[in-house]
C-alpha positions, -999 to 999 in steps of 0.1 A, spaced: 236 -231 33 243 -265 51 262 -278 21 284 -247 21 292 -251 58 301 -288 53 324 -280 24 340 -252 45 347 -277 73 362 -302 49 385 -276 35 396 -265 69 402 -301 81 422 -308 50 447 -280 57 454 -285 94 454 -315 117 463 -317 154 491 -339 167 490 -359 200 500 -329 221 472 -307 207 494 -287 183 482 -279 148 504 -295 121 502 -287 84 486 -313 61 511 -325 35 486 -326 7 480 -289 9 516 -278 16 537 -299 -8 538 -307 -45 525 -340 -57 560 -353 -65 574 -346 -30 548 -359 -6 559 -359 30 540 -381 55 533 -372 91 523 -397 117 505 -390 150 524 -407 177 505 -408 211 526 -402 241 530 -428 269 510 -405 292 479 -407 270 481 -445 269 482 -447 306 451 -425 309 432 -446 283 440 -477 304 426 -461 335 394 -451 318 389 -485 302 393 -502 336 369 -478 352 343 -485 326 346 -523 331 343 -519 368 312 -498 365 296 -523 342 304 -551 366 288 -532 396 257 -523 375 250 -560 366 259 -575 400 224 -571 415 209 -590 386 231 -620 392 226 -620 430 188 -613 432 169 -640 451 141 -658 431 115 -652 458 125 -616 466 98 -590 466 121 -564 452 129 -582 419 114 -615 411 125 -626 377 131 -614 342 113 -633 314 125 -613 284 157 -595 295 162 -559 302 131 -536 304 106 -564 310 112 -573 347 80 -585 363 69 -592 398 62 -627 409 25 -639 407 26 -644 445 33 -607 451 4 -596 429 -21 -621 443 -13 -609 478 -21 -574 467 14 -563 479 33 -538 459 70 -533 467 81 -498 473 99 -494 439 67 -502 420 46 -477 440 73 -452 436 73 -456 398 36 -450 396 39 -420 419 67 -405 398 47 -409 366 17 -392 382 39 -364 395 53 -358 360 18 -356 346 8 -330 372 -18 -353 388 0 -356 421 16 -326 439 37 -321 469 18 -315 502 -13 -335 491 -30 -361 513 -27 -395 496 -46 -427 503 -31 -460 491 -58 -487 491 -49 -524 491 -13 -516 484 0 -532 515 18 -516 545 49 -497 537 66 -493 571 93 -470 559 78 -443 537 113 -431 528 117 -463 508 93 -449 482 118 -423 472 93 -395 473 89 -368 499 64 -341 508 32 -363 508 9 -371 537 6 -409 530 -21 -432 545 -22 -469 538 -55 -488 542 -64 -523 531 -102 -518 533 -114 -483 527 -150 -491 536 -141 -504 570 -119 -474 577 -148 -449 572 -128 -418 565 -146 -385 567 -160 -368 536 -135 -351 513 -104 -365 532 -79 -370 504 -65 -353 473 -53 -385 457 -63 -421 460 -46 -451 445 -57 -488 445 -36 -518 435 -67 -539 427 -100 -528 413 -119 -552 435 -107 -532 465 -116 -499 450 -154 -492 457 -164 -462 436 -190 -448 460 -166 -447 489 -138 -433 467 -162 -405 456 -172 -398 492 -137 -395 505 -121 -377 476 -120 -339 475 -133 -320 445 -104 -317 421 -88 -348 435 -76 -378 414 -86 -414 418 -62 -439 402 -66 -477 400 -44 -505 387 -63 -528 363 -47 -562 367 -54 -588 340 -53 -614 368 -87 -603 381 -112 -628 365 -142 -605 372 -127 -574 357 -145 -564 325 -156 -531 309 -188 -527 331 -170 -534 364 -144 -508 354 -170 -483 345 -188 -487 378 -160 -465 392 -171 -437 370 -198 -413 382 -211 -383 363 -188 -360 383 -156 -378 372 -136 -375 340 -108 -397 328 -74 -379 329 -49 -407 327 -46 -441 310 -12 -458 307 -1 -493 299 30 -505 318 52 -533 306 73 -538 337 71 -544 375 40 -566 372 18 -537 362 -8 -539 334 -27 -506 331 -33 -477 354 -63 -455 348 -71 -423 367 -102 -400 370 -105 -365 383 -135 -355 405 -145 -321 390 -177 -315 411 -198 -330 439 -223 -356 429 -256 -344 443 -276 -373 429 -255 -400 412 -273 -415 382 -287 -450 387 -293 -461 352 -310 -494 359 -327 -506 391 -315 -538 408 -344 -558 393 -329 -564 359 -325 -593 335 -293 -610 325 -298 -625 291 -291 -662 290 -258 -671 274 -244 -705 264 -207 -712 263 -205 -703 226 -221 -669 231 -200 -662 262 -168 -669 242 -180 -648 213 -186 -618 236 -149 -618 244 -140 -616 207 -160 -584 201 -140 -553 193 -130 -532 223 -150 -502 234 -130 -470 230 -122 -457 264 -110 -424 250 -135 -401 233 -126 -403 195 -119 -373 174 -146 -360 150 -123 -365 120 -119 -402 130 -156 -406 132 -163 -390 99 -137 -412 82 -157 -443 91 -125 -460 103 -145 -479 129 -164 -499 103 -136 -523 94 -129 -530 131 -164 -543 138 -165 -580 148 -199 -591 136 -215 -618 156 -224 -640 126 -188 -640 116 -177 -651 151 -202 -679 158 -224 -680 127 -262 -680 127 -283 -702 150 -298 -734 136 -332 -727 120 -343 -695 136 -380 -687 131 -371 -654 114 -343 -629 106 -352 -594 117 -334 -560 113 -348 -530 132 -335 -496 123 -345 -473 152 -340 -437 143 -337 -447 107 -337 -413 90 -336 -419 52 -334 -452 35 -298 -445 23 -287 -434 58 -283 -469 72 -304 -496 55 -292 -489 20 -257 -477 27 -246 -502 53 -270 -530 62 -279 -542 27 -243 -541 15 -220 -547 46 -238 -567 73 -229 -604 69 -264 -617 62 -250 -650 47 -278 -651 21 -305 -649 47 -336 -628 40 -343 -603 67 -376 -586 77 -367 -550 79 -384 -523 101 -376 -486 100 -387 -466 130 -384 -429 122 -402 -399 138 -398 -377 108 -427 -386 86 -413 -368 56 -392 -399 48 -422 -421 44 -425 -413 7 -389 -425 2 -396 -458 19 -426 -464 -5 -399 -471 -31 -387 -500 -9 -416 -522 -1 -393 -547 16 -391 -522 45 -419 -516 70 -419 -479 79 -432 -468 113 -436 -431 118 -428 -430 155 -402 -418 180 -388 -446 201 -397 -440 237 -406 -456 270 -444 -454 265 -469 -448 237 -484 -414 230 -463 -383 227 -428 -378 239 -430 -340 236 -405 -337 207 -412 -313 179 -406 -321 143 -418 -300 113 -431 -283 138 -455 -308 154 -454 -332 183 -443 -366 172 -460 -398 182 -441 -420 206 -437 -457 205 -429 -479 235 -400 -497 220 -397 -524 247 -434 -532 244 -434 -531 206 -403 -554 204 -419 -580 227 -451 -580 206 -433 -581 172 -404 -606 175 -401 -640 191 -372 -654 213 -363 -678 185 -359 -649 160 -324 -636 151 -327 -599 157 -303 -571 147 -309 -535 158 -293 -502 150 -303 -474 174 -298 -437 169 -324 -419 190 -307 -386 199 -301 -392 236 -333 -411 244 -312 -443 247 -306 -434 283 -343 -439 290 -352 -465 263 -325 -490 269 -328 -492 308 -365 -500 304 -357 -527 278 -333 -542 304 -358 -540 332 -385 -557 311 -362 -583 295 -369 -570 260 -332 -564 255 -327 -602 255 -346 -604 222 -318 -586 205 -289 -607 193 -267 -578 181 -271 -541 187 -254 -512 170 -258 -482 194 -250 -446 186 -247 -430 220 -250 -392 222 -226 -373 245 -213 -338 250 -188 -326 225 -175 -291 215 -199 -291 185 -228 -310 200 -248 -300 231 -259 -331 250 -268 -338 286 -245 -368 289 -208 -372 291 -188 -397 271 -182 -418 302 -220 -422 307 -221 -437 272 -193 -461 281 -212 -472 312 -242 -479 290 -221 -500 266 -206 -519 295 -240 -525 311 -253 -541 279 -223 -563 273 -224 -575 309 -260 -586 304 -252 -606 273 -260 -581 245 -234 -580 217 -234 -542 214 -211 -522 192 -202 -485 192 -219 -469 162 -215 -435 146 -241 -425 119 
């Protein structure tokens, strides 16, 4: 059908052409014989030439006016500091960012994007934390908001549920407990994550999150000095915020080599991945294994792999560890901890694996779980690990314990048993449309961040 329309237009255009005054003139090729071709020329009138000259001059004048501010901008101006890479990559001076001062056009850009995403609505009460003082709110280019500017939200002591929207220019000036206290249910808390903050890592970011918050916005900006802005929505009141680990915890010792290696681990996924992505095992090629980054230590007393929640032999040990983990020709002592005793006969075919028919837990005895249908025996994993391996051993652990990681790992951190693990592959269990769990994805991220902050090379794992 499209080809027919095109052919029709070509035929029509071949038979008639307009002259300079808009009149239709016959095409000589269609009206005359080949031996008597007459040629017609379109001669523009002097009036049209004059109009074209006026239009061209107007365009040149507009271009000159548009570029004039870029030639006249002052180097130390807060409105526009400099351009490193030409158009579209204008950035603020470092002095502006270090002083926690946002010019009005930067704040306006973030607000406009939040409005377009439906996170900020007219008539709402908005708190800007550590943004600086904007004397003229009209300079923001937005109307209809009740704006409050405060450098220190903790000193201000606003009443409970005071604001619909809170925005912070620096994460260090954005205390999560106070944000949660002052933000209304349904409100949005947004914070700018600046790469200039030396103490900003995954765990400090996740401290903002409480069980009653969900991520609703994550955007990378390439202009105006912005790095990334992340926003959370408060969907309910936190009656008893989770304290995953008490203040008395151990930070595992790290030398400079290990500290540098921790920065080279693959990023933790801030957004909950799709089930199809998990099933495709696309995460496996992205794993940055610790031995590939810094190698193995000199002469460890033993190499140990502990599969906690092992399931069958082929589930992890046979399908992944034996064939994919970079062992570098080292022989590992392998332990399989699995509550389902029916797999024990399968492990008899693999005498190199020590099978322990227990469920990993925070104490010995019974953890109340039912399998086949009987109560399983529980194993205090922290206590067992401290009695089984030495600090000089190189220990790799995979953990898939069906949600018990939120009890098991905090105890391992409190007791220091976590420091015996060099590399941990953790499958954290969270609520999905197809799996009912008590925890949200953000609580898993907090757990990953907690471990990395304490020096554990932990990876996200999906069995």
